[in-house]
C-alpha positions in Angstrom: -16.7 -30.7 -32.8 -19.5 -29.4 -30.8 -17.7 -31.0 -27.5 -14.7 -28.9 -28.1 -16.3 -26.0 -28.5 -17.6 -26.2 -25.0 -14.8 -27.6 -23.4 -13.1 -24.5 -25.1 -15.6 -21.9 -23.9 -15.0 -23.1 -20.3 -11.9 -22.8 -20.5 -12.0 -19.6 -21.7 -14.4 -18.8 -18.9 -12.2 -19.8 -16.4 -9.3 -18.3 -17.1 -10.5 -14.7 -17.6 -12.5 -14.9 -14.5 -9.5 -16.6 -12.1 -7.7 -13.4 -11.9 -10.7 -11.6 -10.0 -11.4 -14.8 -8.0 -7.5 -15.2 -6.8 -6.4 -11.2 -6.8 -3.9 -11.3 -4.9 -3.7 -8.9 -1.3 -1.9 -5.9 -2.4 1.2 -5.2 -2.1 1.9 -2.9 0.7 5.9 -2.3 0.0 4.7 -2.2 -3.9 2.7 1.1 -3.2 5.2 2.3 -0.3 8.0 2.4 -3.4 5.7 3.9 -5.8 3.7 7.1 -3.7 5.5 7.4 -0.4 8.9 6.2 -1.3 10.2 9.8 -3.0 8.9 12.0 0.2 9.4 9.4 3.4 12.5 6.9 1.3 12.8 4.1 0.6 14.0 3.1 4.6 10.9 5.4 5.8 13.5 7.3 7.7 12.3 10.5 5.9 16.3 11.4 4.7 15.3 12.6 1.0 15.6 16.1 -0.1 11.7 16.5 0.5 11.4 14.6 3.7 14.3 16.8 5.4 12.7 20.2 4.0 8.9 19.3 5.9 10.9 17.2 8.8 9.1 14.1 8.4 9.2 11.9 11.4 10.8 8.5 10.8 8.1 5.8 10.2 10.0 3.6 12.3 10.0 5.6 15.1 8.2 4.9 18.3 6.9 9.0 17.9 5.6 7.0 14.3 4.5 2.9 15.8 2.3 4.0 18.7 0.4 5.4 16.7 -2.7 3.1 16.5 -4.1 1.6 12.8 -7.1 3.7 12.8 -4.7 6.5 12.9 -2.3 6.2 10.1 -4.9 4.9 8.0 -7.1 8.5 8.7 -3.4 10.3 8.2 -3.0 8.2 5.4 -6.6 8.8 3.4 -7.6 12.3 4.7 -3.6 13.7 4.1 -1.4 15.5 6.9 0.1 18.5 6.6 1.8 18.7 3.2 1.2 15.4 2.8 -1.5 14.7 -0.2 -4.7 12.9 0.6 -4.9 9.0 -0.8 -8.6 8.1 -0.3 -9.5 8.9 -4.2 -6.2 7.1 -4.8 -5.9 4.0 -3.0 -8.6 1.0 -1.8 -9.2 0.6 1.4 -6.9 -2.4 1.2 -4.4 -0.9 -0.5 -4.7 1.2 2.9 -4.1 -1.3 4.9 -1.2 -2.7 3.2 0.8 0.4 3.7 -0.4 0.4 7.4 1.1 -3.3 7.8 4.3 -2.0 5.7 5.0 1.3 7.6 4.3 -1.5 11.0 7.3 -3.3 9.3 9.5 -0.7 9.6 9.5 -0.8 13.2 13.1 -1.4 14.0 13.6 -5.7 15.7 14.0 -6.3 18.6 
């Protein structure tokens, strides 16, 4: 009986710690959808009502895609113009995943 309790306790600890050990990388597409798409649009083209009013650039455009990763991270972190800062709302890993997602919006060659 005591042996079974120890096994159960060990399994419980493993199950509780597994998510922390094997935490998945942040999903840039999901973060984009929840935080950015309302203005930038699902496709990143900025063709939403808000995007048109703010004259947002197409995130897949050459102007945006030529920016260095650090520049995009800075814009996301500190905000730009009417875009709010996300430094306090997103982790560095989440911001990195957004930059990766923005890169995926570039036209396929």
